[in-house]
MIDO-734437 format. One line per 10 residues: their letters; for each residue x, y, z of N, C-alpha, C. Coordinates in steps of 0.001 Angstrom, whole numbers. Example, Ala and Ser with C-alpha at 12.3 -4.5 7.8 and 13.67 -1.06 7.14 Angstrom:
REM residues 2
AS> 13190 -5690 7800 12300 -4500 7800 13200 -3300 7800 | 12850 -2250 7080 13670 -1060 7140 12900 30 7870
END
This chain:
REM residues 62
XXXXXXXXXX> 5335 -11159 1205 4881 -10663 -87 5971 -10970 -1115 | 5579 -11570 -2192 6511 -11930 -3261 7028 -10670 -3955 | 8340 -10528 -4075 8956 -9344 -4670 8529 -9145 -6122 | 8408 -10233 -6870 7990 -10134 -8284 6571 -9588 -8385 | 5687 -10054 -7505 4311 -9560 -7504 4285 -8081 -7158 | 5059 -7684 -6171 5101 -6292 -5749 5555 -5376 -6882 | 6466 -5849 -7727 6924 -5058 -8869 5793 -4793 -9861 | 4845 -5711 -9941 3749 -5588 -10907 2578 -4762 -10395 | 2419 -4706 -9086 1268 -4017 -8513 1465 -2511 -8475 | 386 -1783 -8736 386 -324 -8625 -871 95 -7878
XXXXXXXXXX> -875 1304 -7386 -2043 1848 -6717 -3185 1940 -7732 | -4357 1427 -7407 -5464 1478 -8357 -5988 2887 -8612 | -5667 3823 -7748 -6150 5194 -7911 -5169 6037 -8710 | -3901 6031 -8283 -2904 6909 -8904 -2039 6200 -9937 | -2081 4879 -9947 -1213 4048 -10799 256 4199 -10421 | 500 4721 -9223 1858 4890 -8723 2345 3653 -7992 | 3612 3652 -7579 4201 2487 -6912 3631 2263 -5515 | 3729 1030 -5071 3311 652 -3728 4528 148 -2956 | 4566 448 -1673 5635 -19 -795 5019 -978 216 | 5647 -2123 403 5129 -3124 1327 5603 -2838 2742
XXXXXXXXXX> 4656 -2683 3659 4959 -2518 5078 4713 -3877 5742 | 5782 -4616 5964 5678 -5977 6497 5063 -5981 7894 | 5444 -5023 8730 4963 -4978 10110 3440 -4835 10179 | 2898 -3972 9342 1447 -3732 9354 690 -4574 8334 | 1415 -5319 7501 794 -6122 6446 -86 -5240 5551 | 560 -4195 4996 -133 -3242 4134 734 -2881 2933 | 72 -2509 1853 738 -1913 703 433 -419 756 | 1477 378 805 1334 1814 1026 1516 2583 -281 | 545 3454 -555 625 4374 -1686 772 5779 -1129 | 1988 6305 -1203 2214 7668 -698 1440 8690 -1513
XXXXXXXXXX> 1360 8484 -2843 687 9462 -3699 -815 9528 -3429 | -1438 8400 -3097 -2868 8389 -2793 -3126 8591 -1295 | -2053 8515 -491 -2152 8647 966 -3045 7563 1560 | -2873 6329 1016 -3672 5191 1461 -2778 3988 1728 | -3239 3122 2616 -2573 1848 2886 -3593 745 2659 | -3274 -136 1724 -4157 -1242 1372 -3775 -2479 2178 | -4740 -3175 2749 -4407 -4348 3557 -3955 -5533 2707 | -3129 -6372 3324 -2736 -7657 2733 -3281 -8708 3688 | -4233 -9500 3206 -4880 -10509 4050 -4536 -11901 3545 | -3952 -12698 4410 -3536 -14056 4049 -2658 -14064 2812
XXXXXXXXXX> -1786 -13045 2693 -861 -12956 1573 -1468 -12392 298 | -2740 -11977 351 -3421 -11454 -837 -3687 -9963 -669 | -3156 -9132 -1577 -3402 -7691 -1498 -4869 -7376 -1807 | -5457 -6521 -983 -6832 -6072 -1199 -6748 -4628 -1680 | -6751 -4456 -3000 -6541 -3130 -3587 -7863 -2448 -3908 | -8685 -2307 -2887 -9967 -1631 -3012 -9932 -368 -2163 | -10355 743 -2748 -10301 2016 -2034 -11115 1980 -746 | -12264 1319 -762 -13099 1291 439 -12539 377 1536 | -11529 -430 1231 -10853 -1273 2222 -9566 -624 2732 | -9124 432 2075 -7847 1072 2418 -7982 1969 3647
XXXXXXXXXX> -6852 2128 4308 -6760 2995 5478 -6078 4291 5059 | -6658 5435 5453 -6040 6729 5153 -4776 6889 5994 | -3712 7372 5353 -2445 7582 6064 -2441 8929 6761 | -1837 8935 7925 -1640 10178 8680 -439 10918 8090 | -386 12245 8300 740 13046 7803 2079 12488 8270 | 2149 12039 9538 3397 11530 10089 3859 10279 9336 | 2922 9470 8895 3266 8243 8161 3820 8576 6782 | 3288 9600 6157 3759 10029 4834 5181 10582 4955 | 5388 11470 5907 6689 12110 6074 7745 11108 6532 | 7358 10143 7353 8298 9186 7919 8711 8085 6967
XX> 8024 7940 5832 8346 6832 4929 9205 7241 3757 | 9884 8347 3873 10752 8817 2775 11922 7899 2565
END
């Protein structure tokens, strides 16, 4: 994921920052408690495509 692109992207729901999880290929929004997939290097910032985060994932990503 390009660092410059990541600086420009925000969560479409909360407008908050996103954190890139390279291992899972996801953009994580702690405020929305969602993880958006990155497919073939392209972020899919659609709520219906996002995965809900578990409590452990929220607490562990501090």
